[in-house]
Backbone and ligand atoms as CSV (ligand in chain L), in Angstrom:
chain,resi,resn,atom,element,x,y,z
A,1,MET,N,N,0.828,-1.218,0.000
A,1,MET,CA,C,0.000,0.000,0.000
A,1,MET,C,C,0.861,1.267,0.000
A,2,LYS,N,N,2.119,1.122,0.411
A,2,LYS,CA,C,2.975,2.315,0.486
A,2,LYS,C,C,3.864,2.437,-0.748
A,3,GLU,N,N,3.647,1.559,-1.716
A,3,GLU,CA,C,4.482,1.633,-2.915
A,3,GLU,C,C,3.941,2.671,-3.890
A,4,ARG,N,N,4.865,3.122,-4.741
A,4,ARG,CA,C,4.557,4.218,-5.656
A,4,ARG,C,C,3.277,3.961,-6.472
A,5,ALA,N,N,3.107,2.721,-6.968
A,5,ALA,CA,C,1.950,2.428,-7.829
A,5,ALA,C,C,0.642,2.639,-7.067
A,6,HIS,N,N,0.616,2.216,-5.797
A,6,HIS,CA,C,-0.613,2.404,-5.017
A,6,HIS,C,C,-0.782,3.870,-4.602
A,7,LEU,N,N,0.334,4.517,-4.263
A,7,LEU,CA,C,0.247,5.928,-3.859
A,7,LEU,C,C,-0.270,6.805,-4.998
A,8,ALA,N,N,-0.083,6.347,-6.223
A,8,ALA,CA,C,-0.621,7.108,-7.362
A,8,ALA,C,C,-2.145,7.041,-7.358
A,9,LEU,N,N,-2.694,5.969,-6.806
A,9,LEU,CA,C,-4.152,5.813,-6.721
A,9,LEU,C,C,-4.684,6.420,-5.422
A,10,GLN,N,N,-3.931,6.200,-4.338
A,10,GLN,CA,C,-4.394,6.623,-3.010
A,10,GLN,C,C,-3.227,7.350,-2.341
A,11,PRO,N,N,-3.238,8.671,-2.337
A,11,PRO,CA,C,-2.059,9.424,-1.894
A,11,PRO,C,C,-1.664,9.174,-0.443
A,12,PHE,N,N,-2.595,8.621,0.378
A,12,PHE,CA,C,-2.278,8.392,1.788
A,12,PHE,C,C,-1.828,6.951,2.040
A,13,GLY,N,N,-1.734,6.170,0.967
A,13,GLY,CA,C,-1.256,4.795,1.116
A,13,GLY,C,C,-2.232,3.912,1.862
A,14,GLN,N,N,-3.518,4.163,1.657
A,14,GLN,CA,C,-4.536,3.375,2.363
A,14,GLN,C,C,-5.438,2.658,1.363
A,15,ILE,N,N,-6.309,1.812,1.896
A,15,ILE,CA,C,-7.386,1.223,1.112
A,15,ILE,C,C,-8.697,1.763,1.687
A,16,PRO,N,N,-9.799,1.789,0.940
A,16,PRO,CA,C,-9.968,1.225,-0.393
A,16,PRO,C,C,-9.648,2.234,-1.514
A,17,THR,N,N,-9.496,1.668,-2.714
A,17,THR,CA,C,-9.505,2.484,-3.926
A,17,THR,C,C,-10.532,1.866,-4.867
A,18,TYR,N,N,-10.952,2.654,-5.846
A,18,TYR,CA,C,-11.988,2.197,-6.782
A,18,TYR,C,C,-11.583,2.663,-8.173
A,19,GLU,N,N,-11.632,1.727,-9.127
A,19,GLU,CA,C,-11.279,2.092,-10.503
A,19,GLU,C,C,-12.414,1.698,-11.429
A,20,GLU,N,N,-12.777,2.611,-12.288
A,20,GLU,CA,C,-13.852,2.368,-13.258
A,20,GLU,C,C,-13.473,3.120,-14.531
A,21,GLY,N,N,-13.020,2.386,-15.519
A,21,GLY,CA,C,-12.523,3.057,-16.730
A,21,GLY,C,C,-11.353,3.956,-16.367
A,22,ASP,N,N,-11.462,5.231,-16.756
A,22,ASP,CA,C,-10.385,6.192,-16.477
A,22,ASP,C,C,-10.462,6.771,-15.063
A,23,LEU,N,N,-11.572,6.474,-14.402
A,23,LEU,CA,C,-11.794,7.096,-13.092
A,23,LEU,C,C,-11.126,6.308,-11.970
A,24,VAL,N,N,-10.370,7.020,-11.136
A,24,VAL,CA,C,-9.807,6.408,-9.921
A,24,VAL,C,C,-10.303,7.222,-8.740
A,25,LEU,N,N,-10.883,6.524,-7.765
A,25,LEU,CA,C,-11.357,7.228,-6.569
A,25,LEU,C,C,-10.751,6.588,-5.329
A,26,PHE,N,N,-10.577,7.398,-4.288
A,26,PHE,CA,C,-10.280,6.872,-2.955
A,26,PHE,C,C,-11.251,7.534,-1.997
A,27,GLU,N,N,-11.229,7.207,-0.734
A,27,GLU,CA,C,-12.173,7.615,0.317
A,27,GLU,C,C,-13.469,6.816,0.161
A,28,SER,N,N,-13.718,5.955,1.154
A,28,SER,CA,C,-14.853,5.034,1.037
A,28,SER,C,C,-16.188,5.762,0.807
A,29,ALA,N,N,-16.400,6.893,1.483
A,29,ALA,CA,C,-17.689,7.579,1.309
A,29,ALA,C,C,-17.831,8.143,-0.108
A,30,ALA,N,N,-16.719,8.639,-0.666
A,30,ALA,CA,C,-16.770,9.165,-2.037
A,30,ALA,C,C,-17.067,8.026,-3.016
A,31,ILE,N,N,-16.521,6.854,-2.734
A,31,ILE,CA,C,-16.754,5.693,-3.596
A,31,ILE,C,C,-18.226,5.259,-3.498
A,32,VAL,N,N,-18.725,5.184,-2.263
A,32,VAL,CA,C,-20.136,4.807,-2.066
A,32,VAL,C,C,-21.041,5.832,-2.747
A,33,PHE,N,N,-20.720,7.114,-2.584
A,33,PHE,CA,C,-21.554,8.152,-3.191
A,33,PHE,C,C,-21.553,8.019,-4.714
A,34,HIS,N,N,-20.389,7.783,-5.291
A,34,HIS,CA,C,-20.284,7.641,-6.748
A,34,HIS,C,C,-21.177,6.481,-7.226
A,35,ILE,N,N,-21.095,5.353,-6.529
A,35,ILE,CA,C,-21.886,4.176,-6.924
A,35,ILE,C,C,-23.382,4.460,-6.718
A,36,ALA,N,N,-23.692,5.061,-5.560
A,36,ALA,CA,C,-25.101,5.334,-5.238
A,36,ALA,C,C,-25.720,6.317,-6.226
A,37,ASP,N,N,-24.897,7.221,-6.734
A,37,ASP,CA,C,-25.376,8.235,-7.664
A,37,ASP,C,C,-25.710,7.631,-9.029
A,38,ARG,N,N,-25.123,6.496,-9.312
A,38,ARG,CA,C,-25.280,5.920,-10.657
A,38,ARG,C,C,-26.136,4.661,-10.705
A,39,HIS,N,N,-26.477,4.123,-9.560
A,39,HIS,CA,C,-27.266,2.883,-9.534
A,39,HIS,C,C,-28.466,3.063,-8.614
A,40,ALA,N,N,-29.560,2.442,-9.007
A,40,ALA,CA,C,-30.791,2.580,-8.222
A,40,ALA,C,C,-30.654,1.892,-6.863
A,41,GLY,N,N,-31.394,2.382,-5.893
A,41,GLY,CA,C,-31.539,1.658,-4.635
A,41,GLY,C,C,-30.768,2.212,-3.460
A,42,LEU,N,N,-29.856,3.168,-3.688
A,42,LEU,CA,C,-29.065,3.660,-2.556
A,42,LEU,C,C,-29.311,5.133,-2.238
A,43,LEU,N,N,-29.898,5.866,-3.197
A,43,LEU,CA,C,-30.245,7.263,-2.923
A,43,LEU,C,C,-31.670,7.511,-3.423
A,44,PRO,N,N,-32.515,8.117,-2.573
A,44,PRO,CA,C,-33.902,8.357,-2.995
A,44,PRO,C,C,-33.965,9.306,-4.192
A,45,LYS,N,N,-35.063,9.190,-4.944
A,45,LYS,CA,C,-35.246,10.083,-6.110
A,45,LYS,C,C,-35.654,11.484,-5.664
A,46,ASP,N,N,-36.504,11.544,-4.631
A,46,ASP,CA,C,-36.955,12.845,-4.126
A,46,ASP,C,C,-35.734,13.669,-3.666
A,47,ALA,N,N,-35.677,14.947,-4.138
A,47,ALA,CA,C,-34.471,15.761,-3.909
A,47,ALA,C,C,-34.179,15.970,-2.419
A,48,ASN,N,N,-35.219,16.221,-1.624
A,48,ASN,CA,C,-34.959,16.467,-0.198
A,48,ASN,C,C,-34.526,15.189,0.524
A,49,ALA,N,N,-35.195,14.085,0.171
A,49,ALA,CA,C,-34.834,12.814,0.812
A,49,ALA,C,C,-33.397,12.430,0.419
A,50,ARG,N,N,-33.047,12.741,-0.815
A,50,ARG,CA,C,-31.688,12.449,-1.294
A,50,ARG,C,C,-30.660,13.294,-0.516
A,51,ALA,N,N,-30.982,14.578,-0.321
A,51,ALA,CA,C,-30.070,15.451,0.443
A,51,ALA,C,C,-29.906,14.919,1.873
A,52,ARG,N,N,-31.009,14.405,2.448
A,52,ARG,CA,C,-30.903,13.891,3.824
A,52,ARG,C,C,-30.093,12.600,3.879
A,53,ALA,N,N,-30.221,11.767,2.835
A,53,ALA,CA,C,-29.431,10.530,2.817
A,53,ALA,C,C,-27.936,10.875,2.752
A,54,ILE,N,N,-27.614,11.892,1.947
A,54,ILE,CA,C,-26.204,12.322,1.839
A,54,ILE,C,C,-25.744,12.926,3.173
A,55,MET,N,N,-26.646,13.663,3.818
A,55,MET,CA,C,-26.335,14.211,5.153
A,55,MET,C,C,-25.962,13.088,6.132
A,56,TRP,N,N,-26.706,11.972,6.074
A,56,TRP,CA,C,-26.405,10.866,6.990
A,56,TRP,C,C,-25.063,10.205,6.648
A,57,MET,N,N,-24.718,10.218,5.359
A,57,MET,CA,C,-23.383,9.695,5.010
A,57,MET,C,C,-22.301,10.538,5.688
A,58,PHE,N,N,-22.481,11.868,5.622
A,58,PHE,CA,C,-21.500,12.759,6.262
A,58,PHE,C,C,-21.521,12.584,7.778
A,59,ALA,N,N,-22.726,12.445,8.338
A,59,ALA,CA,C,-22.819,12.278,9.800
A,59,ALA,C,C,-22.053,11.032,10.233
A,60,ALA,N,N,-22.167,9.978,9.408
A,60,ALA,CA,C,-21.478,8.722,9.758
A,60,ALA,C,C,-19.971,8.937,9.816
A,61,ILE,N,N,-19.420,9.548,8.763
A,61,ILE,CA,C,-17.952,9.626,8.713
A,61,ILE,C,C,-17.381,10.835,9.439
A,62,ASN,N,N,-18.207,11.852,9.634
A,62,ASN,CA,C,-17.681,13.099,10.178
A,62,ASN,C,C,-17.992,13.278,11.662
A,63,THR,N,N,-19.093,12.666,12.105
A,63,THR,CA,C,-19.504,12.853,13.505
A,63,THR,C,C,-19.386,11.562,14.308
A,64,VAL,N,N,-19.901,10.466,13.740
A,64,VAL,CA,C,-19.935,9.222,14.524
A,64,VAL,C,C,-18.591,8.479,14.463
A,65,GLU,N,N,-17.963,8.483,13.292
A,65,GLU,CA,C,-16.760,7.656,13.154
A,65,GLU,C,C,-15.515,8.174,13.898
A,66,PRO,N,N,-15.253,9.509,13.941
A,66,PRO,CA,C,-13.977,9.937,14.533
A,66,PRO,C,C,-13.685,9.385,15.934
A,67,PRO,N,N,-14.623,9.469,16.904
A,67,PRO,CA,C,-14.261,8.896,18.209
A,67,PRO,C,C,-14.123,7.369,18.174
A,68,ILE,N,N,-14.823,6.728,17.229
A,68,ILE,CA,C,-14.693,5.269,17.119
A,68,ILE,C,C,-13.283,4.916,16.619
A,69,LEU,N,N,-12.771,5.715,15.688
A,69,LEU,CA,C,-11.396,5.499,15.229
A,69,LEU,C,C,-10.410,5.798,16.354
A,70,ASP,N,N,-10.722,6.835,17.152
A,70,ASP,CA,C,-9.847,7.155,18.287
A,70,ASP,C,C,-9.744,5.981,19.251
A,71,LEU,N,N,-10.852,5.243,19.392
A,71,LEU,CA,C,-10.842,4.095,20.299
A,71,LEU,C,C,-9.836,3.050,19.809
A,72,VAL,N,N,-9.842,2.813,18.515
A,72,VAL,CA,C,-8.894,1.847,17.942
A,72,VAL,C,C,-7.459,2.349,18.166
A,73,VAL,N,N,-7.268,3.651,17.955
A,73,VAL,CA,C,-5.918,4.224,18.107
A,73,VAL,C,C,-5.462,4.099,19.560
A,74,VAL,N,N,-6.324,4.534,20.489
A,74,VAL,CA,C,-5.900,4.552,21.896
A,74,VAL,C,C,-5.681,3.129,22.430
A,75,LYS,N,N,-6.475,2.178,21.939
A,75,LYS,CA,C,-6.336,0.805,22.450
A,75,LYS,C,C,-5.159,0.081,21.821
A,76,PHE,N,N,-5.030,0.212,20.512
A,76,PHE,CA,C,-4.059,-0.647,19.821
A,76,PHE,C,C,-2.775,0.078,19.422
A,77,LEU,N,N,-2.910,1.292,18.871
A,77,LEU,CA,C,-1.685,1.950,18.388
A,77,LEU,C,C,-0.954,2.677,19.516
A,78,GLU,N,N,-1.733,3.167,20.496
A,78,GLU,CA,C,-1.107,3.956,21.554
A,78,GLU,C,C,-1.302,3.295,22.924
A,79,GLY,N,N,-1.645,2.015,22.891
A,79,GLY,CA,C,-1.951,1.296,24.138
A,79,GLY,C,C,-0.776,1.227,25.100
A,80,ASP,N,N,0.451,1.383,24.585
A,80,ASP,CA,C,1.627,1.294,25.459
A,80,ASP,C,C,2.067,2.655,25.991
A,81,ARG,N,N,1.351,3.725,25.644
A,81,ARG,CA,C,1.735,5.061,26.119
A,81,ARG,C,C,1.246,5.263,27.554
A,82,SER,N,N,1.983,6.068,28.298
A,82,SER,CA,C,1.664,6.241,29.725
A,82,SER,C,C,0.262,6.836,29.922
A,83,TRP,N,N,-0.182,7.660,28.952
A,83,TRP,CA,C,-1.454,8.365,29.129
A,83,TRP,C,C,-2.655,7.625,28.545
A,84,SER,N,N,-2.401,6.471,27.907
A,84,SER,CA,C,-3.512,5.841,27.186
A,84,SER,C,C,-4.643,5.382,28.124
A,85,LYS,N,N,-4.298,4.965,29.351
A,85,LYS,CA,C,-5.344,4.522,30.291
A,85,LYS,C,C,-6.242,5.688,30.713
A,86,GLU,N,N,-5.646,6.885,30.761
A,86,GLU,CA,C,-6.458,8.070,31.115
A,86,GLU,C,C,-7.305,8.514,29.927
A,87,ARG,N,N,-6.754,8.354,28.733
A,87,ARG,CA,C,-7.465,8.843,27.545
A,87,ARG,C,C,-8.667,7.945,27.198
A,88,LEU,N,N,-8.508,6.628,27.460
A,88,LEU,CA,C,-9.537,5.672,27.053
A,88,LEU,C,C,-10.955,6.070,27.493
A,89,PRO,N,N,-11.164,6.364,28.799
A,89,PRO,CA,C,-12.547,6.710,29.197
A,89,PRO,C,C,-13.078,7.982,28.534
A,90,LEU,N,N,-12.172,8.927,28.197
A,90,LEU,CA,C,-12.624,10.154,27.522
A,90,LEU,C,C,-13.155,9.823,26.131
A,91,VAL,N,N,-12.428,8.949,25.453
A,91,VAL,CA,C,-12.846,8.545,24.105
A,91,VAL,C,C,-14.157,7.757,24.197
A,92,GLN,N,N,-14.237,6.857,25.172
A,92,GLN,CA,C,-15.468,6.057,25.329
A,92,GLN,C,C,-16.672,6.958,25.623
A,93,ASP,N,N,-16.445,8.011,26.413
A,93,ASP,CA,C,-17.538,8.951,26.709
A,93,ASP,C,C,-18.030,9.638,25.446
A,94,ARG,N,N,-17.083,10.029,24.604
A,94,ARG,CA,C,-17.475,10.719,23.351
A,94,ARG,C,C,-18.278,9.778,22.458
A,95,ILE,N,N,-17.865,8.526,22.421
A,95,ILE,CA,C,-18.607,7.542,21.620
A,95,ILE,C,C,-20.020,7.391,22.186
A,96,ARG,N,N,-20.110,7.246,23.500
A,96,ARG,CA,C,-21.436,7.038,24.132
A,96,ARG,C,C,-22.363,8.221,23.874
A,97,LYS,N,N,-21.809,9.415,23.900
A,97,LYS,CA,C,-22.653,10.609,23.644
A,97,LYS,C,C,-23.268,10.529,22.252
A,98,SER,N,N,-22.435,10.251,21.242
A,98,SER,CA,C,-23.011,10.261,19.888
A,98,SER,C,C,-23.907,9.044,19.682
A,99,LEU,N,N,-23.560,7.901,20.289
A,99,LEU,CA,C,-24.423,6.721,20.108
A,99,LEU,C,C,-25.772,6.910,20.791
A,100,SER,N,N,-25.764,7.545,21.941
A,100,SER,CA,C,-27.070,7.665,22.604
A,100,SER,C,C,-27.960,8.624,21.801
A,101,ARG,N,N,-27.366,9.664,21.231
A,101,ARG,CA,C,-28.193,10.583,20.419
A,101,ARG,C,C,-28.663,9.907,19.126
A,102,LEU,N,N,-27.772,9.144,18.536
A,102,LEU,CA,C,-28.154,8.438,17.306
A,102,LEU,C,C,-29.274,7.443,17.594
A,103,SER,N,N,-29.154,6.779,18.732
A,103,SER,CA,C,-30.137,5.770,19.096
A,103,SER,C,C,-31.518,6.405,19.335
A,104,VAL,N,N,-31.525,7.596,19.944
A,104,VAL,CA,C,-32.792,8.323,20.142
A,104,VAL,C,C,-33.389,8.686,18.784
A,105,ARG,N,N,-32.548,9.200,17.875
A,105,ARG,CA,C,-33.049,9.619,16.561
A,105,ARG,C,C,-33.600,8.427,15.773
A,106,LEU,N,N,-32.892,7.290,15.842
A,106,LEU,CA,C,-33.359,6.116,15.099
A,106,LEU,C,C,-34.690,5.629,15.668
A,107,GLY,N,N,-34.823,5.704,16.997
A,107,GLY,CA,C,-36.062,5.246,17.642
A,107,GLY,C,C,-36.366,3.816,17.262
A,108,ASP,N,N,-37.633,3.552,16.897
A,108,ASP,CA,C,-37.947,2.177,16.516
A,108,ASP,C,C,-38.035,2.013,14.999
A,109,SER,N,N,-37.421,2.952,14.273
A,109,SER,CA,C,-37.407,2.823,12.804
A,109,SER,C,C,-36.370,1.783,12.382
A,110,ASP,N,N,-36.606,1.215,11.210
A,110,ASP,CA,C,-35.628,0.264,10.682
A,110,ASP,C,C,-34.380,0.988,10.205
A,111,TRP,N,N,-34.577,2.130,9.520
A,111,TRP,CA,C,-33.470,2.870,8.911
A,111,TRP,C,C,-33.551,4.327,9.314
A,112,LEU,N,N,-32.506,5.100,9.034
A,112,LEU,CA,C,-32.410,6.463,9.563
A,112,LEU,C,C,-33.457,7.421,9.015
A,113,ASP,N,N,-33.840,7.224,7.738
A,113,ASP,CA,C,-34.786,8.180,7.142
A,113,ASP,C,C,-35.613,7.476,6.077
A,114,GLY,N,N,-36.606,6.750,6.508
A,114,GLY,CA,C,-37.448,6.032,5.543
A,114,GLY,C,C,-36.746,4.778,5.041
A,115,ALA,N,N,-36.703,4.650,3.698
A,115,ALA,CA,C,-36.120,3.419,3.131
A,115,ALA,C,C,-34.606,3.397,3.320
A,116,PHE,N,N,-34.032,2.199,3.284
A,116,PHE,CA,C,-32.572,2.028,3.371
A,116,PHE,C,C,-31.894,2.907,2.327
A,117,SER,N,N,-30.790,3.548,2.701
A,117,SER,CA,C,-30.067,4.414,1.756
A,117,SER,C,C,-28.559,4.288,1.983
A,118,ALA,N,N,-27.813,5.016,1.141
A,118,ALA,CA,C,-26.355,5.054,1.307
A,118,ALA,C,C,-25.976,5.628,2.674
A,119,GLY,N,N,-26.861,6.438,3.259
A,119,GLY,CA,C,-26.616,6.958,4.611
A,119,GLY,C,C,-26.585,5.812,5.618
A,120,ASP,N,N,-27.524,4.878,5.485
A,120,ASP,CA,C,-27.522,3.714,6.379
A,120,ASP,C,C,-26.307,2.833,6.100
A,121,LEU,N,N,-25.989,2.691,4.826
A,121,LEU,CA,C,-24.839,1.843,4.465
A,121,LEU,C,C,-23.576,2.336,5.184
A,122,MET,N,N,-23.351,3.662,5.134
A,122,MET,CA,C,-22.158,4.210,5.781
A,122,MET,C,C,-22.265,4.112,7.297
A,123,MET,N,N,-23.469,4.426,7.828
A,123,MET,CA,C,-23.618,4.413,9.286
A,123,MET,C,C,-23.427,3.004,9.836
A,124,VAL,N,N,-24.010,2.020,9.163
A,124,VAL,CA,C,-23.873,0.633,9.639
A,124,VAL,C,C,-22.398,0.227,9.600
A,125,SER,N,N,-21.683,0.590,8.521
A,125,SER,CA,C,-20.287,0.142,8.479
A,125,SER,C,C,-19.444,0.829,9.546
A,126,VAL,N,N,-19.781,2.076,9.873
A,126,VAL,CA,C,-19.058,2.754,10.952
A,126,VAL,C,C,-19.370,2.079,12.302
A,127,LEU,N,N,-20.654,1.793,12.553
A,127,LEU,CA,C,-21.036,1.175,13.837
A,127,LEU,C,C,-20.418,-0.203,14.004
A,128,LEU,N,N,-20.308,-0.926,12.890
A,128,LEU,CA,C,-19.762,-2.282,12.982
A,128,LEU,C,C,-18.297,-2.276,13.443
A,129,ARG,N,N,-17.621,-1.144,13.261
A,129,ARG,CA,C,-16.235,-1.058,13.729
A,129,ARG,C,C,-16.168,-1.158,15.250
A,130,LEU,N,N,-17.306,-0.886,15.907
A,130,LEU,CA,C,-17.353,-0.917,17.372
A,130,LEU,C,C,-17.629,-2.300,17.935
A,131,LYS,N,N,-18.056,-3.198,17.066
A,131,LYS,CA,C,-18.521,-4.512,17.531
A,131,LYS,C,C,-17.508,-5.213,18.450
A,132,PRO,N,N,-16.227,-5.279,18.079
A,132,PRO,CA,C,-15.288,-6.012,18.925
A,132,PRO,C,C,-15.170,-5.426,20.339
A,133,SER,N,N,-15.445,-4.137,20.498
A,133,SER,CA,C,-15.303,-3.507,21.816
A,133,SER,C,C,-16.455,-3.860,22.748
A,134,GLY,N,N,-17.563,-4.349,22.188
A,134,GLY,CA,C,-18.746,-4.652,23.000
A,134,GLY,C,C,-19.618,-3.424,23.243
A,135,MET,N,N,-19.117,-2.227,22.874
A,135,MET,CA,C,-19.877,-1.002,23.191
A,135,MET,C,C,-21.183,-0.879,22.417
A,136,LEU,N,N,-21.221,-1.475,21.230
A,136,LEU,CA,C,-22.450,-1.382,20.433
A,136,LEU,C,C,-23.624,-2.022,21.175
A,137,ASN,N,N,-23.328,-3.091,21.924
A,137,ASN,CA,C,-24.393,-3.800,22.639
A,137,ASN,C,C,-24.983,-2.988,23.788
A,138,GLU,N,N,-24.307,-1.897,24.162
A,138,GLU,CA,C,-24.892,-1.025,25.197
A,138,GLU,C,C,-26.118,-0.294,24.631
A,139,TYR,N,N,-26.241,-0.309,23.305
A,139,TYR,CA,C,-27.356,0.386,22.634
A,139,TYR,C,C,-28.102,-0.636,21.769
A,140,PRO,N,N,-29.046,-1.376,22.410
A,140,PRO,CA,C,-29.710,-2.478,21.694
A,140,PRO,C,C,-30.357,-2.025,20.385
A,141,THR,N,N,-30.880,-0.784,20.377
A,141,THR,CA,C,-31.499,-0.272,19.148
A,141,THR,C,C,-30.473,-0.201,18.021
A,142,LEU,N,N,-29.274,0.287,18.362
A,142,LEU,CA,C,-28.242,0.422,17.333
A,142,LEU,C,C,-27.634,-0.929,16.972
A,143,ALA,N,N,-27.545,-1.814,17.967
A,143,ALA,CA,C,-27.015,-3.160,17.680
A,143,ALA,C,C,-27.956,-3.858,16.694
A,144,ALA,N,N,-29.278,-3.683,16.899
A,144,ALA,CA,C,-30.259,-4.306,16.004
A,144,ALA,C,C,-30.206,-3.657,14.622
A,145,TYR,N,N,-30.006,-2.345,14.599
A,145,TYR,CA,C,-29.893,-1.608,13.326
A,145,TYR,C,C,-28.678,-2.119,12.534
A,146,ALA,N,N,-27.543,-2.245,13.219
A,146,ALA,CA,C,-26.335,-2.737,12.538
A,146,ALA,C,C,-26.550,-4.173,12.061
A,147,ALA,N,N,-27.240,-4.977,12.872
A,147,ALA,CA,C,-27.509,-6.368,12.483
A,147,ALA,C,C,-28.406,-6.416,11.240
A,148,ARG,N,N,-29.386,-5.486,11.175
A,148,ARG,CA,C,-30.240,-5.418,9.974
A,148,ARG,C,C,-29.402,-5.093,8.745
A,149,GLY,N,N,-28.465,-4.161,8.924
A,149,GLY,CA,C,-27.592,-3.791,7.808
A,149,GLY,C,C,-26.740,-4.970,7.357
A,150,GLU,N,N,-26.209,-5.707,8.342
A,150,GLU,CA,C,-25.363,-6.872,8.011
A,150,GLU,C,C,-26.158,-7.988,7.351
A,151,ALA,N,N,-27.439,-8.081,7.711
A,151,ALA,CA,C,-28.266,-9.187,7.195
A,151,ALA,C,C,-28.686,-8.964,5.743
A,152,ARG,N,N,-28.536,-7.757,5.225
A,152,ARG,CA,C,-28.951,-7.493,3.837
A,152,ARG,C,C,-28.160,-8.385,2.884
A,153,PRO,N,N,-28.857,-9.002,1.925
A,153,PRO,CA,C,-28.155,-9.889,0.991
A,153,PRO,C,C,-26.970,-9.196,0.309
A,154,ALA,N,N,-27.104,-7.901,-0.019
A,154,ALA,CA,C,-26.001,-7.195,-0.696
A,154,ALA,C,C,-24.783,-7.110,0.227
A,155,TYR,N,N,-25.032,-6.884,1.526
A,155,TYR,CA,C,-23.919,-6.838,2.488
A,155,TYR,C,C,-23.242,-8.206,2.554
A,156,GLN,N,N,-24.091,-9.251,2.633
A,156,GLN,CA,C,-23.551,-10.616,2.739
A,156,GLN,C,C,-22.690,-10.944,1.524
A,157,ARG,N,N,-23.171,-10.561,0.336
A,157,ARG,CA,C,-22.395,-10.840,-0.889
A,157,ARG,C,C,-21.063,-10.084,-0.865
A,158,ALA,N,N,-21.124,-8.811,-0.487
A,158,ALA,CA,C,-19.901,-8.002,-0.477
A,158,ALA,C,C,-18.915,-8.533,0.563
A,159,PHE,N,N,-19.444,-8.935,1.735
A,159,PHE,CA,C,-18.579,-9.449,2.798
A,159,PHE,C,C,-17.903,-10.739,2.348
A,160,ALA,N,N,-18.704,-11.630,1.739
A,160,ALA,CA,C,-18.144,-12.918,1.284
A,160,ALA,C,C,-17.072,-12.680,0.222
A,161,ALA,N,N,-17.314,-11.700,-0.658
A,161,ALA,CA,C,-16.335,-11.424,-1.719
A,161,ALA,C,C,-15.038,-10.887,-1.112
A,162,GLN,N,N,-15.178,-10.048,-0.067
A,162,GLN,CA,C,-13.970,-9.496,0.548
A,162,GLN,C,C,-13.221,-10.576,1.330
A,163,LEU,N,N,-13.985,-11.417,2.030
A,163,LEU,CA,C,-13.358,-12.500,2.796
A,163,LEU,C,C,-12.580,-13.428,1.872
A,164,ALA,N,N,-13.151,-13.650,0.690
A,164,ALA,CA,C,-12.511,-14.559,-0.271
A,164,ALA,C,C,-11.123,-14.061,-0.669
A,165,VAL,N,N,-10.925,-12.746,-0.622
A,165,VAL,CA,C,-9.604,-12.192,-0.951
A,165,VAL,C,C,-8.577,-12.713,0.060
A,166,PHE,N,N,-9.005,-12.841,1.322
A,166,PHE,CA,C,-8.079,-13.264,2.373
A,166,PHE,C,C,-7.963,-14.777,2.480
A,167,THR,N,N,-9.083,-15.495,2.266
A,167,THR,CA,C,-9.043,-16.951,2.434
A,167,THR,C,C,-8.606,-17.641,1.149
A,168,GLY,N,N,-8.702,-16.922,0.028
A,168,GLY,CA,C,-8.343,-17.535,-1.252
A,168,GLY,C,C,-9.456,-18.421,-1.789
A,169,LYS,N,N,-10.557,-18.568,-1.014
A,169,LYS,CA,C,-11.683,-19.385,-1.494
A,169,LYS,C,C,-12.688,-18.494,-2.203
A,170,ALA,N,N,-13.157,-18.941,-3.363
A,170,ALA,CA,C,-14.104,-18.125,-4.139
A,170,ALA,C,C,-15.391,-17.951,-3.354
A,171,ALA,N,N,-15.955,-16.716,-3.402
A,171,ALA,CA,C,-17.240,-16.469,-2.734
A,171,ALA,C,C,-18.340,-17.097,-3.542
A,172,SER,N,N,-19.334,-17.698,-2.851
A,172,SER,CA,C,-20.470,-18.260,-3.606
A,172,SER,C,C,-21.605,-17.258,-3.583
A,173,GLY,N,N,-22.469,-17.306,-4.584
A,173,GLY,CA,C,-23.666,-16.460,-4.611
A,173,GLY,C,C,-23.398,-15.073,-5.137
L,1,GSH,N1,N,-11.004,7.864,5.296
L,1,GSH,C1,C,-10.478,6.729,4.596
L,1,GSH,C2,C,-9.814,5.827,5.631
L,1,GSH,C3,C,-9.129,4.664,4.984
L,1,GSH,C4,C,-8.438,3.782,6.008
L,1,GSH,O1,O,-8.297,4.132,7.213
L,1,GSH,N2,N,-8.014,2.616,5.545
L,1,GSH,C5,C,-7.297,1.709,6.419
L,1,GSH,C6,C,-7.884,0.321,6.319
L,1,GSH,S1,S,-9.557,0.305,6.839
L,1,GSH,C7,C,-5.864,1.603,5.940
L,1,GSH,O2,O,-5.618,1.541,4.750
L,1,GSH,N3,N,-4.934,1.574,6.884
L,1,GSH,C8,C,-3.547,1.418,6.579
L,1,GSH,C9,C,-2.753,2.674,6.807
L,1,GSH,O3,O,-3.323,3.719,7.148
L,1,GSH,O4,O,-1.536,2.600,6.646
L,1,GSH,C10,C,-11.599,5.985,3.861
L,1,GSH,O5,O,-12.710,5.971,4.362
L,1,GSH,O6,O,-11.350,5.444,2.773
């Protein structure tokens, strides 16, 4: 990922990247938005509903995800630093604040704003990053929401295809 050929596609040396003809994209939300903009089923046709779905994509990566990424950093990358034990509860508090507000907003709805959209796709993938920590289960509404997202056949197909890259076994279906 840090080699010149990959850096030409992704200047930060990260994954994912997306190539379609002459187009090269990086940043997962930009890739999802590009796909959602061109294929039915991920962004509503109604202009206001579409704007709100895009808003939820931004909320996922800009508001909900940052403290979740901090948790990974403080636990794994900076876990040996003298201050990491003090920082951990601060990061966990920030996560709990945004999760409790998100959980109130979701209420007993299946998805964030009517039908499933790219906003839910991004939000579910951000929430799933919390699964190993056990914190998602503190919010049963959000745990169920993430489980609904994971149960979608499209998610299952994409997950199996990605897993196949690591196991070397072809994904079925
Ligand atoms: N904001 C970027 C984040 C990409 C990112 O953090 N990718 C991780 C894997 S999930 C990565 O490549 N990490 C390796 C590194 O940063 O060196 C996106 O959403 O595409």
